[in-house]
C-alpha positions as CSV (number, residue, x, y, z in Angstrom):
1,M,88.3,106.8,138.8
2,V,91.4,106.3,136.6
3,N,91.3,103.5,134.0
4,N,94.5,101.6,134.7
5,N,94.3,99.0,132.0
6,G,97.8,99.7,130.5
7,F,96.6,101.1,127.1
8,E,97.7,104.7,127.9
9,T,101.1,103.6,129.2
10,M,101.6,101.4,126.1
11,A,100.4,104.2,123.8
12,K,103.0,106.6,125.3
13,Y,105.7,104.0,124.9
14,L,104.9,103.2,121.3
15,S,104.6,106.9,120.4
16,G,108.3,107.3,121.5
17,I,109.5,104.5,119.2
18,K,110.8,105.9,115.9
19,V,111.0,103.4,113.0
20,D,111.8,104.6,109.5
21,D,109.0,104.3,107.0
22,S,111.2,102.3,104.6
23,V,111.7,99.7,107.3
24,S,108.0,99.2,107.9
25,K,107.4,99.2,104.1
26,E,110.0,96.5,103.7
27,G,108.1,94.3,106.1
28,L,104.8,95.0,104.3
29,V,106.3,94.2,100.9
30,A,107.9,91.0,102.2
31,A,104.6,89.9,103.8
32,A,102.6,90.7,100.7
33,S,105.0,88.8,98.5
34,Q,105.0,85.8,100.8
35,F,101.2,85.8,100.8
36,A,101.1,86.0,97.0
37,D,103.6,83.1,96.8
38,K,101.4,81.0,99.0
39,L,98.2,82.0,97.2
40,R,99.4,81.4,93.6
41,P,99.4,77.6,93.7
42,E,95.9,77.6,95.2
43,L,94.4,79.6,92.3
44,P,92.8,78.0,89.3
45,S,94.9,78.3,86.2
46,D,92.8,76.9,83.3
47,P,93.8,78.9,80.2
48,N,90.7,77.6,78.4
49,A,88.2,79.2,80.8
50,P,86.2,81.9,79.0
51,L,87.4,84.9,81.1
52,A,90.9,83.6,81.3
53,Q,91.1,83.6,77.5
54,T,90.1,87.2,77.4
55,Y,92.0,88.6,80.5
56,G,94.5,85.9,81.5
57,T,94.5,83.3,84.3
58,L,94.3,84.4,88.0
59,R,97.7,82.9,88.6
60,D,99.2,85.2,85.9
61,K,97.3,88.3,87.1
62,L,98.2,88.0,90.8
63,Q,100.7,90.7,91.7
64,V,102.0,92.8,94.6
65,V,101.5,96.5,93.9
66,D,103.2,99.4,95.8
67,K,100.7,102.3,95.9
68,G,103.1,104.6,97.8
69,D,101.5,104.8,101.2
70,H,100.2,101.2,101.1
71,I,100.9,97.8,99.5
72,Q,98.2,95.7,97.7
73,V,98.0,92.1,96.5
74,T,95.7,92.4,93.5
75,F,94.5,90.4,90.5
76,G,94.8,93.3,88.1
77,N,91.9,93.4,85.7
78,A,90.8,89.8,86.6
79,F,87.6,91.0,88.2
80,W,86.0,87.5,88.4
81,W,88.3,86.4,91.3
82,L,85.5,87.9,93.5
83,F,82.9,85.5,92.1
84,L,85.2,82.5,92.7
85,E,86.0,83.7,96.2
86,H,82.5,84.5,97.4
87,G,80.3,82.6,94.9
88,T,77.2,83.8,93.2
89,S,73.5,83.1,93.9
90,P,71.6,81.0,91.3
91,K,69.1,83.3,89.6
92,N,69.0,82.4,85.9
93,H,72.0,80.1,86.1
94,Q,73.3,77.4,88.4
95,G,75.5,79.8,90.4
96,I,79.1,79.5,91.4
97,R,80.0,77.8,94.6
98,A,82.3,79.9,96.9
99,R,85.8,78.5,96.9
100,N,87.5,80.9,99.4
101,Y,91.0,80.7,97.9
102,V,92.2,84.0,99.3
103,H,90.5,83.7,102.8
104,N,91.6,80.1,103.4
105,T,95.2,80.8,102.2
106,F,95.5,83.8,104.5
107,A,93.9,81.9,107.5
108,A,96.4,79.0,107.0
109,N,99.4,81.3,106.8
110,K,98.4,84.1,109.0
111,N,101.1,83.6,111.7
112,T,104.0,83.4,109.3
113,I,102.8,86.4,107.3
114,M,102.5,88.4,110.5
115,Q,106.0,87.4,111.6
116,T,107.4,88.4,108.2
117,M,105.7,91.7,108.5
118,V,107.0,92.5,112.0
119,K,110.5,91.1,111.6
120,P,112.2,94.2,109.9
121,V,110.6,96.5,112.5
122,M,111.8,94.4,115.4
123,D,115.3,94.2,113.9
124,A,115.4,98.0,113.5
125,L,114.3,98.4,117.2
126,K,117.1,96.1,118.4
127,K,119.7,98.3,116.8
């Protein structure tokens, strides 16, 4: 019995579409920049925090990095963003409550980020 759910037909159709890598990268960079712009105001920026005094604030460290074959939104050497995002368990200290800055910002702006990512590709296909 043949599985006729449309995936094979769609895969054949999509394999025939040729989009330049620069066009898809343009969409990724635009979406990553948009996400970073939405995330930056949500991040803590206390310059007197102990780790911020050593490494800089999370707002200052947030950046979009082009790694050649992929795009990253990173915090540079500000490793403690992970502790703020996911929290820590209280062993010999009171622990840090999870604040979910990154997750909540992405969840709130997911649709607009996706549209920004797809727009250059769709524009290229219309030509």
